Each structure stands twice: as structure tokens, then as C-alpha cells.
Backbone as CSV, one residue per row, in Angstrom:
resi,resn,N_x,N_y,N_z,CA_x,CA_y,CA_z,C_x,C_y,C_z
1,MET,140.925,140.435,60.777,140.327,139.301,60.063,141.400,138.296,59.650
2,GLU,142.484,138.833,59.088,143.588,137.979,58.651,144.224,137.280,59.847
3,LYS,144.295,138.005,60.978,144.862,137.423,62.196,144.003,136.262,62.683
4,ASP,142.676,136.455,62.636,141.759,135.397,63.054,141.909,134.162,62.178
5,GLU,142.107,134.390,60.886,142.275,133.270,59.959,143.559,132.501,60.258
6,LYS,144.613,133.242,60.608,145.886,132.588,60.930,145.763,131.739,62.193
7,ILE,145.041,132.283,63.173,144.829,131.534,64.413,144.016,130.274,64.139
8,GLN,142.968,130.441,63.300,142.136,129.286,62.976,142.933,128.226,62.220
9,ASP,143.774,128.675,61.307,144.631,127.734,60.564,145.585,127.007,61.514
10,LYS,146.125,127.750,62.468,147.044,127.165,63.448,146.336,126.088,64.265
11,ILE,145.112,126.396,64.679,144.324,125.442,65.464,144.001,124.202,64.638
12,ASN,143.522,124.434,63.416,143.140,123.318,62.549,144.333,122.418,62.227
13,ASN,145.467,123.033,61.974,146.671,122.256,61.661,147.101,121.402,62.854
14,PHE,147.003,121.999,64.042,147.380,121.243,65.243,146.448,120.051,65.442
15,LEU,145.153,120.291,65.276,144.184,119.210,65.443,144.428,118.096,64.432
16,LYS,144.732,118.495,63.199,144.979,117.511,62.139,146.253,116.716,62.407
17,GLU,147.318,117.426,62.781,148.610,116.766,63.034,148.520,115.763,64.183
18,ASN,147.683,116.081,65.144,147.572,115.217,66.321,146.353,114.296,66.272
19,LYS,145.683,114.297,65.112,144.548,113.400,64.872,143.482,113.539,65.954
20,ILE,143.152,114.790,66.246,142.124,115.090,67.243,140.833,115.451,66.527
21,ASN,139.796,114.674,66.753,138.499,114.931,66.137,137.589,115.640,67.135
22,ILE,137.071,116.764,66.725,136.187,117.559,67.576,134.751,117.371,67.122
23,THR,133.879,117.005,68.049,132.461,116.855,67.732,131.650,117.897,68.501
24,GLY,130.563,118.313,67.914,129.655,119.225,68.600,130.023,120.685,68.506
25,GLY,130.889,121.057,67.578,131.242,122.468,67.423,132.621,122.649,66.835
26,ILE,133.034,123.907,66.763,134.337,124.257,66.198,135.151,124.995,67.253
27,ILE,136.405,124.643,67.366,137.311,125.374,68.251,137.831,126.579,67.489
28,SER,137.511,127.754,67.980,137.845,128.969,67.230,138.838,129.873,67.945
29,SER,139.320,129.457,69.108,140.300,130.280,69.825,141.327,129.380,70.503
30,GLU,142.483,129.957,70.751,143.538,129.197,71.421,143.157,128.879,72.868
31,GLU,142.350,129.760,73.465,141.885,129.517,74.828,140.997,128.263,74.873
32,GLU,140.110,128.140,73.889,139.249,126.958,73.826,140.077,125.697,73.603
33,LEU,141.044,125.787,72.713,141.899,124.636,72.429,142.675,124.220,73.680
34,SER,143.148,125.195,74.432,143.897,124.907,75.651,143.050,124.101,76.631
35,SER,141.791,124.491,76.786,140.892,123.769,77.693,140.643,122.343,77.215
36,VAL,140.464,122.196,75.908,140.253,120.861,75.331,141.477,119.981,75.567
37,LEU,142.657,120.552,75.396,143.894,119.784,75.568,144.087,119.343,77.019
38,ASN,143.665,120.174,77.957,143.708,119.748,79.364,142.842,118.514,79.580
39,ASN,141.649,118.528,78.992,140.743,117.386,79.130,141.332,116.132,78.493
40,ILE,141.971,116.312,77.344,142.617,115.172,76.680,143.748,114.630,77.551
41,ALA,144.515,115.548,78.155,145.630,115.136,79.019,145.126,114.314,80.203
42,ILE,144.036,114.760,80.825,143.468,114.024,81.959,142.992,112.650,81.512
43,ASP,142.334,112.608,80.356,141.848,111.333,79.826,143.004,110.367,79.564
44,ASP,144.082,110.886,78.970,145.247,110.037,78.699,145.907,109.570,79.994
45,LEU,145.948,110.457,80.994,146.528,110.086,82.286,145.744,108.939,82.906
46,GLU,144.421,109.021,82.851,143.576,107.970,83.415,143.755,106.649,82.680
47,LYS,144.146,106.730,81.405,144.381,105.522,80.607,145.813,105.017,80.735
48,GLY,146.619,105.729,81.517,148.005,105.315,81.706,148.945,105.769,80.613
49,LYS,148.469,106.653,79.739,149.309,107.165,78.648,149.989,108.452,79.119
50,VAL,150.970,108.286,79.975,151.569,109.417,80.678,152.314,110.355,79.733
51,ASP,153.067,109.809,78.799,153.834,110.649,77.870,152.911,111.532,77.042
52,LYS,151.817,110.952,76.575,150.849,111.728,75.798,150.185,112.784,76.675
53,ALA,149.876,112.418,77.898,149.256,113.369,78.824,150.165,114.565,79.049
54,LEU,151.452,114.304,79.262,152.414,115.384,79.491,152.571,116.247,78.244
55,TYR,152.560,115.619,77.085,152.661,116.360,75.817,151.486,117.320,75.668
56,PHE,150.283,116.828,75.883,149.103,117.662,75.655,148.951,118.757,76.711
57,VAL,149.343,118.482,77.962,149.231,119.540,78.963,150.251,120.641,78.691
58,ASN,151.424,120.267,78.187,152.418,121.285,77.817,151.919,122.123,76.646
59,LYS,151.257,121.484,75.706,150.683,122.217,74.575,149.550,123.129,75.045
60,ALA,148.786,122.668,76.015,147.716,123.501,76.568,148.288,124.781,77.148
61,MET,149.436,124.676,77.802,150.085,125.848,78.389,150.665,126.755,77.308
62,GLU,151.122,126.165,76.210,151.644,126.966,75.100,150.535,127.781,74.447
63,PHE,149.384,127.174,74.263,148.280,127.866,73.595,147.629,128.917,74.491
64,ASN,147.695,128.729,75.796,147.132,129.730,76.708,147.887,129.686,78.030
65,SER,148.837,130.580,78.169,149.689,130.593,79.370,148.917,130.983,80.628
66,LYS,147.717,131.541,80.465,146.910,131.933,81.617,145.880,130.872,82.004
67,ASN,145.932,129.746,81.327,145.072,128.630,81.716,145.789,127.868,82.832
68,TYR,145.655,128.381,84.049,146.439,127.860,85.167,146.022,126.457,85.583
69,TYR,144.846,126.038,85.150,144.426,124.670,85.447,145.398,123.654,84.846
70,SER,146.097,124.068,83.795,147.116,123.196,83.194,148.182,122.825,84.222
71,LEU,148.488,123.755,85.119,149.474,123.475,86.167,148.975,122.371,87.097
72,PHE,147.689,122.422,87.416,147.113,121.386,88.273,147.208,120.023,87.600
73,VAL,146.837,119.986,86.317,146.897,118.728,85.563,148.335,118.220,85.489
74,LYS,149.265,119.138,85.262,150.677,118.748,85.179,151.158,118.202,86.525
75,GLY,150.689,118.796,87.615,151.030,118.290,88.944,150.538,116.864,89.144
76,LEU,149.315,116.586,88.667,148.775,115.229,88.761,149.639,114.234,87.991
77,ILE,150.109,114.674,86.821,150.954,113.798,85.998,152.277,113.520,86.701
78,TYR,152.908,114.574,87.223,154.177,114.392,87.935,154.005,113.445,89.121
79,ARG,152.906,113.613,89.844,152.669,112.726,90.993,152.501,111.285,90.530
80,ASP,151.816,111.094,89.412,151.586,109.749,88.899,152.893,109.043,88.545
81,ILE,153.865,109.801,88.042,155.147,109.189,87.658,156.187,109.314,88.779
82,LYS,155.686,109.646,89.971,156.511,109.672,91.190,157.585,110.755,91.187
83,LYS,157.365,111.806,90.412,158.246,112.973,90.490,157.624,113.932,91.505
84,TYR,157.744,113.561,92.780,156.993,114.249,93.821,157.460,115.681,94.051
85,ASN,158.750,115.930,93.983,159.238,117.303,94.178,158.736,118.224,93.077
86,GLU,158.777,117.734,91.824,158.263,118.529,90.710,156.761,118.757,90.863
87,ALA,156.065,117.727,91.321,154.622,117.856,91.525,154.310,118.912,92.579
88,ILE,155.058,118.891,93.678,154.839,119.866,94.756,155.014,121.286,94.245
89,GLU,156.102,121.538,93.529,156.358,122.882,93.006,155.276,123.311,92.026
90,THR,154.810,122.371,91.210,153.775,122.693,90.223,152.448,122.987,90.903
91,PHE,152.080,122.183,91.890,150.843,122.441,92.635,150.917,123.775,93.382
92,LYS,152.080,124.097,93.942,152.232,125.371,94.650,152.093,126.547,93.686
93,GLU,152.676,126.412,92.500,152.549,127.477,91.497,151.091,127.640,91.092
94,TYR,150.410,126.516,90.921,148.985,126.555,90.592,148.203,127.275,91.681
95,ASN,148.496,126.956,92.934,147.788,127.570,94.050,148.040,129.067,94.127
96,ASN,149.248,129.492,93.777,149.568,130.925,93.780,148.689,131.699,92.809
97,HIS,148.355,131.063,91.699,147.541,131.729,90.678,146.042,131.560,90.912
98,SER,145.646,130.446,91.488,144.223,130.115,91.544,143.632,130.143,92.948
99,ASN,144.489,129.976,93.963,144.030,129.852,95.350,143.037,128.698,95.507
100,ASP,143.240,127.649,94.717,142.395,126.458,94.787,142.896,125.562,95.919
101,LYS,142.074,125.431,96.953,142.487,124.672,98.136,142.657,123.181,97.860
102,LEU,142.097,122.706,96.752,142.234,121.298,96.407,143.698,120.903,96.247
103,SER,144.516,121.867,95.848,145.946,121.580,95.663,146.617,121.195,96.984
104,PHE,146.071,121.682,98.125,146.653,121.333,99.422,146.673,119.816,99.630
105,ILE,145.594,119.171,99.210,145.497,117.725,99.392,146.619,117.016,98.650
106,TYR,146.808,117.411,97.391,147.807,116.719,96.573,149.233,117.049,97.010
107,ILE,149.439,118.267,97.484,150.761,118.605,98.031,151.034,117.736,99.258
108,GLY,150.017,117.578,100.106,150.159,116.723,101.283,150.477,115.286,100.908
109,PHE,149.782,114.757,99.894,150.058,113.394,99.437,151.506,113.249,98.978
110,CYS,151.984,114.247,98.229,153.356,114.186,97.706,154.381,114.208,98.837
111,TYR,154.164,115.090,99.815,155.086,115.123,100.958,155.060,113.789,101.707
112,ALA,153.883,113.198,101.823,153.780,111.903,102.503,154.569,110.834,101.750
113,GLU,154.502,110.868,100.418,155.260,109.903,99.612,156.765,110.092,99.792
114,LEU,157.172,111.325,100.072,158.591,111.621,100.303,159.002,111.376,101.756
115,ASN,158.051,110.883,102.563,158.274,110.659,103.999,158.591,111.951,104.753
116,ASP,158.170,113.072,104.191,158.285,114.360,104.879,156.975,114.560,105.642
117,THR,156.879,113.873,106.774,155.593,113.793,107.457,155.124,115.122,108.038
118,GLU,156.047,115.964,108.482,155.628,117.233,109.078,154.990,118.144,108.036
119,ASN,155.616,118.241,106.861,155.016,119.051,105.799,153.702,118.438,105.323
120,ALA,153.655,117.117,105.266,152.411,116.453,104.870,151.293,116.811,105.846
121,LEU,151.581,116.707,107.140,150.573,117.031,108.149,150.163,118.493,108.081
122,ASN,151.114,119.385,107.813,150.799,120.812,107.704,149.769,121.059,106.608
123,TYR,149.960,120.430,105.456,149.021,120.649,104.351,147.695,119.941,104.585
124,PHE,147.726,118.779,105.208,146.473,118.104,105.520,145.675,118.901,106.551
125,ARG,146.369,119.527,107.483,145.677,120.362,108.479,145.046,121.580,107.814
126,LYS,145.722,122.110,106.793,145.130,123.210,106.028,143.812,122.768,105.410
127,CYS,143.782,121.539,104.901,142.542,121.011,104.324,141.446,120.986,105.376
128,GLU,141.778,120.438,106.536,140.789,120.335,107.612,140.280,121.708,108.038
129,LYS,141.201,122.661,108.119,140.867,123.986,108.641,140.118,124.837,107.622
130,GLU,140.551,124.806,106.370,140.051,125.760,105.382,138.912,125.223,104.525
131,PHE,138.732,123.913,104.475,137.613,123.363,103.710,136.327,123.513,104.517
132,SER,135.281,123.978,103.866,133.966,124.023,104.503,133.413,122.598,104.563
133,GLU,132.355,122.409,105.345,131.742,121.080,105.424,131.202,120.670,104.061
134,GLU,130.694,121.647,103.299,130.191,121.348,101.957,131.321,120.879,101.048
135,GLU,132.488,121.518,101.157,133.636,121.115,100.340,134.137,119.736,100.743
136,LYS,134.123,119.459,102.035,134.546,118.133,102.499,133.617,117.054,101.961
137,ASP,132.321,117.384,101.879,131.364,116.433,101.307,131.602,116.269,99.808
138,GLU,131.877,117.385,99.142,132.098,117.352,97.690,133.316,116.500,97.337
139,TYR,134.355,116.623,98.149,135.596,115.876,97.897,135.745,114.731,98.903
140,SER,134.645,114.065,99.198,134.654,113.056,100.265,135.640,111.922,99.997
141,SER,135.762,111.493,98.745,136.685,110.389,98.459,138.127,110.803,98.716
142,LEU,138.455,112.059,98.394,139.803,112.558,98.668,140.024,112.733,100.166
143,MET,139.016,113.263,100.866,139.148,113.442,102.312,139.288,112.091,103.010
144,CYS,138.622,111.081,102.483,138.758,109.733,103.024,140.218,109.292,102.966
145,ALA,140.863,109.562,101.827,142.282,109.211,101.657,143.176,110.073,102.544
146,VAL,142.803,111.349,102.707,143.576,112.255,103.569,143.583,111.741,105.007
147,TYR,142.400,111.410,105.528,142.317,110.943,106.917,143.109,109.646,107.109
148,GLU,143.027,108.752,106.127,143.795,107.507,106.227,145.292,107.795,106.221
149,CYS,145.702,108.728,105.367,147.120,109.078,105.277,147.616,109.682,106.592
150,ILE,146.803,110.547,107.201,147.178,111.122,108.504,147.308,110.007,109.543
151,GLY,146.344,109.087,109.531,146.407,107.964,110.454,147.670,107.142,110.266
152,ASN,148.035,106.909,109.004,149.259,106.147,108.719,150.495,106.851,109.270
153,ILE,150.508,108.175,109.128,151.662,108.945,109.616,151.824,108.766,111.121
154,TYR,150.711,108.893,111.851,150.796,108.748,113.309,151.126,107.311,113.711
155,MET,150.573,106.358,112.992,150.834,104.963,113.336,152.300,104.593,113.108
156,ASN,152.895,105.205,112.100,154.266,104.843,111.729,155.342,105.691,112.397
157,LYS,154.914,106.661,113.215,155.916,107.486,113.888,156.826,106.609,114.749
158,GLU,158.128,106.853,114.647,159.089,106.006,115.360,159.104,106.296,116.861
159,ASN,158.973,107.564,117.214,159.051,107.930,118.630,157.639,108.045,119.194
160,ILE,157.180,106.987,119.840,155.838,106.974,120.400,155.819,107.795,121.686
161,LEU,154.944,108.788,121.708,154.841,109.649,122.887,153.913,109.014,123.919
162,GLU,154.115,109.331,125.162,153.242,108.855,126.224,152.814,110.032,127.094
163,PHE,151.599,109.926,127.640,151.121,110.985,128.523,151.987,111.049,129.782
164,TYR,152.223,109.889,130.380,153.083,109.801,131.555,153.941,108.553,131.391
165,GLU,155.000,108.470,132.169,155.905,107.334,132.031,155.200,106.008,132.294
166,ASP,154.231,105.993,133.203,153.565,104.744,133.555,152.227,104.585,132.846
167,ASP,151.965,105.431,131.853,150.692,105.374,131.132,150.862,104.526,129.877
168,LYS,150.043,103.488,129.732,150.195,102.565,128.607,149.551,103.101,127.324
169,PHE,148.750,104.161,127.447,148.053,104.670,126.272,148.949,105.621,125.487
170,LYS,149.333,105.211,124.331,150.302,105.946,123.539,149.587,106.936,122.625
171,LEU,150.079,108.158,122.663,149.387,109.245,121.988,149.286,109.040,120.488
172,ASN,150.354,108.620,119.835,150.305,108.487,118.384,149.298,107.444,117.936
173,TYR,149.178,106.353,118.676,148.176,105.350,118.328,146.768,105.908,118.505
174,LYS,146.583,106.718,119.536,145.270,107.325,119.753,144.916,108.281,118.617
175,LEU,145.912,109.031,118.140,145.674,109.935,117.014,145.423,109.150,115.733
176,ALA,146.153,108.054,115.549,145.922,107.203,114.379,144.490,106.680,114.390
177,ILE,144.030,106.243,115.551,142.657,105.749,115.680,141.655,106.831,115.304
178,LYS,141.884,108.038,115.794,140.977,109.152,115.501,140.800,109.343,113.999
179,TYR,141.901,109.368,113.268,141.812,109.653,111.832,141.380,108.431,111.024
180,TYR,141.747,107.244,111.457,141.246,106.050,110.777,139.725,105.983,110.881
181,LYS,139.193,106.336,112.044,137.742,106.320,112.229,137.069,107.386,111.363
182,MET,137.716,108.535,111.204,137.163,109.581,110.334,137.113,109.101,108.889
183,SER,138.137,108.356,108.478,138.143,107.799,107.128,137.061,106.733,106.971
184,LEU,136.901,105.906,107.993,135.907,104.834,107.935,134.478,105.362,107.968
185,ARG,134.280,106.549,108.483,132.943,107.150,108.422,132.528,107.380,106.975
186,ILE,133.512,107.635,106.134,133.242,107.879,104.715,133.159,106.566,103.955
187,ASN,134.035,105.634,104.284,134.037,104.321,103.627,134.225,103.239,104.681
188,LYS,133.124,102.767,105.218,133.175,101.804,106.323,133.596,100.409,105.880
189,ASP,133.647,100.164,104.565,133.993,98.839,104.061,135.439,98.730,103.592
190,ASN,136.291,99.620,104.056,137.719,99.547,103.731,138.361,98.536,104.689
191,HIS,138.421,97.280,104.258,138.875,96.221,105.173,140.344,96.375,105.560
192,MET,141.165,96.930,104.657,142.577,97.130,105.004,142.732,98.182,106.097
193,LEU,141.856,99.185,106.062,141.887,100.207,107.103,141.346,99.655,108.423
194,LEU,140.341,98.805,108.339,139.842,98.138,109.545,140.945,97.297,110.183
195,ASN,141.768,96.690,109.350,142.905,95.910,109.845,143.901,96.808,110.579
196,LYS,144.163,97.999,110.019,145.075,98.941,110.673,144.496,99.420,112.007
197,LEU,143.192,99.656,112.009,142.537,100.098,113.245,142.633,99.002,114.312
198,ALA,142.458,97.769,113.886,142.603,96.645,114.815,144.009,96.612,115.405
199,ALA,145.008,96.866,114.561,146.400,96.865,115.029,146.629,97.948,116.077
200,CYS,146.016,99.116,115.865,146.159,100.207,116.842,145.580,99.804,118.193
201,TYR,144.363,99.250,118.168,143.747,98.832,119.429,144.561,97.720,120.093
202,TYR,145.123,96.840,119.284,145.958,95.763,119.824,147.173,96.338,120.543
203,HIS,147.807,97.349,119.938,148.969,97.986,120.563,148.582,98.699,121.858
204,LEU,147.335,99.147,121.923,146.851,99.805,123.142,146.294,98.791,124.142
205,GLU,146.475,97.504,123.812,146.039,96.411,124.680,144.531,96.411,124.894
206,ASP,143.797,96.855,123.865,142.336,96.811,123.898,141.896,95.716,122.923
207,GLY,142.018,94.476,123.382,141.729,93.335,122.524,140.279,93.244,122.101
208,ASP,139.353,93.735,122.935,137.928,93.649,122.614,137.596,94.469,121.363
209,LYS,138.122,95.690,121.313,137.869,96.534,120.144,138.663,96.048,118.935
210,ALA,139.857,95.534,119.184,140.649,94.966,118.085,139.896,93.803,117.452
211,LEU,139.286,92.974,118.290,138.514,91.830,117.799,137.355,92.293,116.928
212,TYR,136.647,93.310,117.374,135.526,93.835,116.589,135.999,94.299,115.214
213,CYS,137.128,95.000,115.168,137.651,95.507,113.894,138.046,94.364,112.962
214,TYR,138.654,93.320,113.529,138.994,92.147,112.709,137.727,91.475,112.181
215,GLU,136.700,91.409,113.008,135.433,90.799,112.574,134.809,91.594,111.437
216,GLU,134.871,92.924,111.539,134.339,93.765,110.472,135.160,93.605,109.192
217,ALA,136.482,93.522,109.342,137.352,93.324,108.174,137.046,91.989,107.507
218,ALA,136.834,90.949,108.320,136.516,89.625,107.784,135.151,89.610,107.111
219,ARG,134.233,90.415,107.611,132.909,90.516,106.982,133.031,91.073,105.568
220,VAL,133.894,92.081,105.411,134.068,92.722,104.103,134.902,91.848,103.172
221,ALA,135.944,91.221,103.724,136.862,90.415,102.902,137.040,89.034,103.535
222,PRO,136.025,88.180,103.444,136.081,86.865,104.104,137.166,85.945,103.549
223,GLU,137.661,86.282,102.348,138.698,85.440,101.742,140.079,85.676,102.343
224,ASN,140.220,86.740,103.153,141.521,87.073,103.738,141.715,86.285,105.036
225,SER,142.574,85.287,104.978,142.768,84.398,106.128,143.418,85.104,107.318
226,ALA,144.164,86.189,107.051,144.846,86.900,108.141,143.843,87.452,109.148
227,TYR,142.682,87.913,108.658,141.671,88.455,109.566,141.097,87.340,110.445
228,LEU,140.859,86.180,109.852,140.332,85.043,110.611,141.340,84.576,111.658
229,GLU,142.617,84.617,111.293,143.663,84.245,112.249,143.710,85.237,113.408
230,GLY,143.535,86.541,113.086,143.513,87.564,114.126,142.349,87.366,115.076
231,ILE,141.192,87.015,114.518,140.004,86.762,115.339,140.246,85.581,116.279
232,GLU,140.784,84.506,115.717,141.038,83.300,116.519,142.039,83.577,117.641
233,GLU,143.097,84.313,117.307,144.126,84.623,118.307,143.554,85.429,119.460
234,LEU,142.758,86.456,119.127,142.207,87.319,120.176,141.188,86.575,121.031
235,LYS,140.396,85.726,120.403,139.433,84.937,121.183,140.148,83.982,122.125
236,ASP,141.255,83.415,121.658,142.047,82.533,122.523,142.610,83.294,123.723
237,MET,142.821,84.604,123.536,143.342,85.442,124.619,142.226,85.905,125.554
238,GLY,140.976,85.545,125.213,139.853,85.895,126.070,139.126,87.166,125.680
239,ALA,139.430,87.715,124.504,138.779,88.955,124.062,137.309,88.707,123.743
240,VAL,136.490,89.712,124.045,135.066,89.690,123.721,134.778,90.913,122.858
241,SER,134.214,90.684,121.699,134.021,91.756,120.725,133.254,92.941,121.308
242,GLU,133.845,94.123,121.181,133.214,95.368,121.647,133.081,96.321,120.461
243,PRO,131.841,96.687,120.095,131.645,97.545,118.921,132.400,98.870,119.014
244,VAL,132.886,99.294,117.871,133.592,100.574,117.749,132.749,101.491,116.876
245,GLU,132.475,102.680,117.355,131.706,103.646,116.573,132.634,104.428,115.658
246,PHE,132.246,104.526,114.384,133.045,105.277,113.420,132.461,106.670,113.229
């Protein structure tokens, strides 16, 4: 009984010191407080209050060292402040305890930010392989970003591979197209991605499909003069718009 009172006093004092108002009930255990602090940390992160977010997630871990979700939240914070190596290690530690496949996505993003494209692709492939179709639907906005990131990696590869020496169709551009289209299936109005897709087709000397992509980009963002210039240039070259299926 006395132990419970001490824990309750500890919780109440912490809430008071940090000016945290709890509505709809009483926090009566350190485990409950830890979960609340994770939520506060996420809220502060979304508001751009990174220092406060890091403070509260560390406190969440102090109050309950087995609340492994705190590691995930901490990884998000590290990624936000561009501490990508720390974020990777934190997400990996989280995955060791939770086996939450969602961490693969964020590890892949971090490797991509570090220009470690092979590790990024490895983790993105894990997402593709291990996520069920239901999970891909549940995390569709994240998968949309994953596919775009994979496309960017292939588009930016320095050593463009070719099927044969005399073959003009470059493999990396074809792979970039594949993943850009997968991303556009989820968000067809991403005009910047449509612009990238147009660039891929242009590099493959398929002006008709490039023209279609520029037209779609201009439809979404008519204020962007670059798309209109691309349309005019391709039409001057004799291109005729050919629809692209996403």
C-alpha cells in the first residue's frame, strides 16, 4: 500500500512539475504514464518542438523500460533532426524487441538520406516482401513514399546498365518508371513525380509518353511553367501524347 502511494506521488509530482493536465481519468501506474508520455512526445514532434519531444520520450523510457514503442518514437525524432545513424540504430533496436515491420520503412528512408542506396533498397525490398496486401493498404501513404524513393534511387544511379551494347533502353530508367508508377497508383496527383516520370521516358527517347506525363503534371499544377515548357518542347519535336497506365 505504501509502495503504491509512493508511486502515485511520483507520478503526480512529475505531472505537476511538467504542467501536464490529464483529463478523463487518473494515471495510476508508471506503465500508463509511459504510454501517455509517448503520445505527448509524438504531439510535440508534429508541432516541431523537438527538444520537448526528446525529453518526454526519454522520460517514457525511464518510467517503463519495457515500453519498446518509445524506441520507435525516439527513432522518428532522430530522423526528424537528421541524426540518421542514431535513428537507424534505434529503429533496429525497436525491431529486435517488437518485430514491427513498420520500422523497415523508416530504416530504409534513413539509409536513403545517407545515400547508402544498397541498404536502403534492401530494407525497402523487405517491406515489399513481408508486408501483406492489407498492410500495404493500411500504410498506403508510407508505401507511396517508399515506391517514390526506390524510383529516385534507380533514376539517380550513376552507372546506367544496358541490356546490350546497342540497346537504347536503360535498365535503371525502366526500374525507376516501374516504381514511380506504383507510387502514382496511390497518389496520381503528385505532379512532381509525374515530372520525374516524364524525365525517365524522355531519357528513353519515348517522347509520346513523356508528353502525356507533362500534360498530367500541368493539369495538377497549371501554375508551374516548367511543365508547359516541356509540353511545348516535345510537341515541337513531333511528339503525340500517349496515355500511360499507372
